[in-house]
C-alpha positions as CSV (number, residue, x, y, z in Angstrom):
1,M,6.8,57.3,31.2
2,E,5.3,59.6,28.6
3,A,8.3,59.0,26.3
4,A,8.0,55.3,26.8
5,M,4.3,55.3,26.0
6,G,4.9,57.5,23.0
7,F,7.5,55.0,21.7
8,Y,5.1,52.1,22.4
9,A,2.2,53.8,20.5
10,E,4.3,54.9,17.5
11,R,6.7,51.9,17.1
12,I,5.1,48.9,18.7
13,V,1.4,49.2,18.4
14,P,1.4,49.4,14.6
15,R,3.3,46.1,14.4
16,I,0.9,44.5,16.9
17,V,-2.0,45.7,14.7
18,D,-0.3,44.5,11.6
19,A,0.1,41.0,13.0
20,A,-3.4,40.9,14.6
21,C,-5.1,42.1,11.5
22,G,-3.2,39.7,9.2
23,V,-4.6,36.5,10.7
24,R,-5.9,33.9,8.3
25,T,-9.4,34.0,9.7
26,A,-9.8,37.7,8.8
27,R,-9.2,37.1,5.1
28,P,-12.7,35.7,4.2
29,L,-14.2,38.7,6.1
30,R,-12.1,41.1,4.1
31,R,-13.2,39.5,0.9
32,R,-16.8,39.8,1.9
33,V,-16.7,43.4,3.0
34,C,-14.8,44.5,-0.1
35,A,-17.2,42.7,-2.5
36,G,-19.3,45.2,-4.4
37,L,-17.0,48.2,-4.0
38,A,-16.6,50.2,-7.1
39,G,-15.3,53.6,-8.4
40,E,-13.3,55.9,-6.2
41,V,-13.1,54.6,-2.6
42,V,-12.0,56.3,0.6
43,E,-10.6,53.8,3.2
44,I,-10.4,55.0,6.8
45,G,-8.0,53.2,9.1
46,F,-6.0,51.8,6.1
47,G,-3.4,50.3,8.5
48,S,-0.8,48.2,6.8
49,G,-2.9,47.5,3.8
50,H,-4.4,44.1,4.5
51,N,-7.5,44.9,2.4
52,V,-5.5,45.7,-0.8
53,P,-5.5,42.1,-2.2
54,F,-9.3,42.1,-1.9
55,Y,-10.3,45.2,-3.8
56,P,-12.6,44.1,-6.6
57,P,-11.9,45.1,-10.3
58,G,-14.5,47.8,-10.2
59,V,-12.5,49.9,-7.9
60,T,-10.7,52.6,-9.8
61,G,-8.7,54.2,-7.0
62,V,-8.3,54.2,-3.2
63,A,-7.6,57.2,-0.9
64,A,-6.0,55.8,2.2
65,I,-6.5,57.5,5.6
66,E,-3.8,56.3,8.0
67,P,-2.4,58.1,11.0
68,S,0.6,55.9,11.5
69,D,3.7,56.5,9.4
70,L,5.0,53.1,10.4
71,G,1.6,51.5,9.5
72,W,1.9,53.1,6.1
73,G,5.4,51.9,5.7
74,L,4.4,48.3,6.6
75,A,1.8,48.6,3.8
76,A,4.4,49.5,1.1
77,A,4.8,46.0,-0.5
78,R,1.0,45.5,-0.7
79,V,0.5,49.0,-2.2
80,R,3.2,48.4,-4.8
81,A,1.7,45.1,-5.8
82,S,-1.9,46.5,-6.0
83,R,-3.6,46.5,-9.3
84,V,-5.7,49.4,-8.0
85,P,-4.0,52.8,-7.5
86,V,-3.6,53.5,-3.8
87,R,-2.5,56.9,-2.3
88,R,-2.1,58.0,1.3
89,A,-4.4,61.0,1.3
90,G,-4.8,61.9,5.0
91,S,-4.1,60.9,8.5
92,D,-7.2,61.8,10.5
93,G,-10.6,60.3,9.8
94,R,-12.3,63.1,11.8
95,A,-11.1,65.7,9.3
96,L,-11.0,64.3,5.8
97,P,-9.2,66.6,3.3
98,F,-11.7,66.2,0.5
99,E,-14.6,68.2,-1.0
100,D,-18.2,67.1,-0.3
101,S,-19.5,64.3,-2.4
102,T,-16.1,63.2,-3.7
103,F,-16.3,59.4,-3.4
104,D,-18.4,56.6,-4.7
105,A,-17.9,54.3,-1.7
106,A,-16.1,54.0,1.6
107,L,-14.4,51.2,3.5
108,S,-13.8,50.7,7.2
109,T,-12.4,47.5,8.7
110,W,-11.8,47.2,12.4
111,T,-11.3,50.9,12.6
112,L,-14.1,52.5,14.6
113,C,-12.9,50.9,17.8
114,T,-9.8,53.1,17.8
115,I,-10.8,56.4,16.3
116,P,-11.0,58.9,19.2
117,D,-14.4,60.2,18.1
118,P,-16.0,57.7,15.8
119,L,-19.2,59.7,15.3
120,V,-17.3,62.7,14.0
121,A,-15.4,60.4,11.7
122,L,-18.6,58.7,10.4
123,R,-20.1,62.1,9.7
124,E,-17.0,63.0,7.8
125,V,-17.3,59.9,5.7
126,R,-20.9,60.7,5.0
127,R,-19.9,64.2,3.9
128,V,-17.4,63.0,1.3
129,L,-19.6,60.2,0.0
130,K,-21.7,61.0,-3.0
131,P,-25.5,60.9,-2.3
132,G,-26.5,57.2,-2.1
133,G,-22.9,56.1,-1.6
134,A,-22.2,53.0,0.4
135,L,-19.9,52.5,3.4
136,H,-18.8,48.9,3.6
137,F,-17.8,47.9,7.1
138,V,-16.6,45.2,9.4
139,E,-16.1,46.2,13.0
140,H,-15.7,44.6,16.4
141,G,-17.6,46.1,19.3
142,L,-20.2,45.6,21.9
143,A,-21.5,42.0,22.0
144,P,-25.2,41.3,21.3
145,E,-27.6,42.4,24.0
146,Q,-28.5,38.8,24.9
147,D,-24.9,37.9,25.6
148,R,-24.7,39.8,28.9
149,R,-21.9,37.7,30.3
150,V,-19.7,38.6,27.3
151,R,-20.6,42.3,27.7
152,R,-19.6,42.3,31.4
153,W,-16.2,40.9,30.4
154,Q,-15.9,43.5,27.7
155,Y,-16.4,46.3,30.2
156,R,-14.0,44.8,32.7
157,I,-11.2,44.2,30.2
158,E,-11.6,47.4,28.2
159,P,-9.6,49.9,30.4
160,L,-6.4,47.7,30.2
161,H,-7.0,46.7,26.6
162,K,-7.2,50.3,25.5
163,R,-3.7,51.0,27.1
164,L,-2.1,48.0,25.4
165,S,-3.7,48.3,22.0
166,G,-3.4,52.0,21.1
167,G,-6.9,53.0,22.3
168,C,-8.9,50.1,21.0
169,H,-12.4,50.0,22.6
170,L,-14.4,46.8,23.1
171,T,-17.8,48.3,23.8
172,R,-18.6,50.6,21.0
173,P,-22.0,50.0,19.4
174,T,-21.2,49.8,15.7
175,V,-24.8,49.9,14.3
176,G,-25.8,52.7,16.8
177,L,-22.9,54.8,15.7
178,L,-23.7,54.4,12.0
179,T,-27.4,55.3,12.5
180,A,-26.5,58.3,14.7
181,A,-24.2,59.5,11.9
182,G,-27.2,59.4,9.5
183,F,-26.4,56.2,7.6
184,T,-29.0,53.6,6.8
185,V,-27.8,50.1,7.4
186,T,-29.1,48.0,4.5
187,E,-27.0,44.8,5.1
188,L,-25.9,43.4,8.4
189,D,-24.4,40.2,9.7
190,V,-23.5,40.0,13.5
191,F,-21.3,37.1,14.6
192,Y,-18.2,36.1,16.7
193,Q,-15.1,35.9,14.7
194,E,-13.5,32.5,14.5
195,G,-10.5,31.8,16.6
196,A,-10.7,34.7,19.1
197,P,-12.2,35.1,22.6
198,K,-15.7,36.4,22.4
199,P,-15.0,39.7,24.2
200,F,-12.6,40.6,21.4
201,A,-14.5,39.1,18.5
202,A,-18.1,40.5,18.4
203,D,-18.2,41.6,14.8
204,S,-20.7,43.4,12.7
205,L,-20.2,43.2,8.9
206,G,-22.4,45.0,6.4
207,V,-23.2,48.0,4.2
208,A,-24.6,51.4,5.2
209,L,-25.9,53.9,2.7
210,S,-25.5,57.7,2.9
211,P,-28.8,59.6,2.2
212,G,-29.6,60.0,-1.5
213,P,-30.8,63.1,-3.2
214,G,-33.1,65.0,-0.9
215,G,-31.4,63.6,2.2
216,T,-29.9,65.7,5.0
217,G,-26.6,67.2,3.8
218,L,-23.6,67.5,6.1
219,S,-20.8,70.0,6.1
220,R,-17.9,70.7,8.4
């Protein structure tokens, strides 16, 4: 059983994620979340590179953090076609292999749901961002508080969903995680993604800033 689950996680889940994240309805959201990125960018949960066509001209380079070798392989054609230099620079968002204050901006798209400890990963992103640097994010998670029926379904479905989707959670509170990690959310749009059942489609899209000069520093 362990061998079967290992094969499923390593060889099947990345292909499922590639297909699910490549849907047409996600493209406008990728364009929105990438708008305004500039300079050197660290992207956690790079996946199979669906954001690559939407990097704006101001981006000078992208350090891709991706744990799956197959996911990185599926990204090969997009990376080759990119006008922005993209390099695979790490595999674990919880331990980024960079010095403090390295990057101008960060990008995370439908990633925090799956990282084993998203708070640790977000603190790492803060550490490697320059003071005042921006994290652009679009994430699915816990439905708005007023949608209690949707939340109930999320909690019911989540145990099976995690097993089938490589550890993807439905009930993580995106904004709460960002603020707990020390970010200040400056732009936020909360909505249900078109074309998907609500328990799987409660999205938060926005920008969160790392503290500027004088803010609390972070180190490993």
